[in-house]
C-alpha positions, 0 to 999 in steps of 0.5 A: 500499500503506498503512504499517505502523502504528509498533508494527509497524514497531518489532516488525520493527525489533526482530526484525532488531536481534536478528537473529531469523530469521523471515518475514512471511506473510498479508495484509501479505506478499500486499500487498507482492506486488501484492494488497492485503488489508489487516488490523490484524495482522501474521503472522510465522513464526519458525524453530523453533531455540533460539537463535532462540527466545532472541532472540525472547524478548528481542524480546518483553520489549523490546517490553513483553510480557515478562509475557504469559506467552509462553515460549521453548519456546512456539516450538520 
């Protein structure tokens, strides 16, 4: 299995550090379970809860996307 890029590893680290409830889906999840199909993106589902959305917004800002026009309500 090809390793995750440093950006994707950083994003996952931030999700874990902020205790965001999430699950990785898509090609990376498929590759982890034995059927490699590599893409350049990472598909993530997050729990649709207010507290989780607040923590996710902290991650988005820390990752450098604070000015991307993303709002907490986008995740509810």
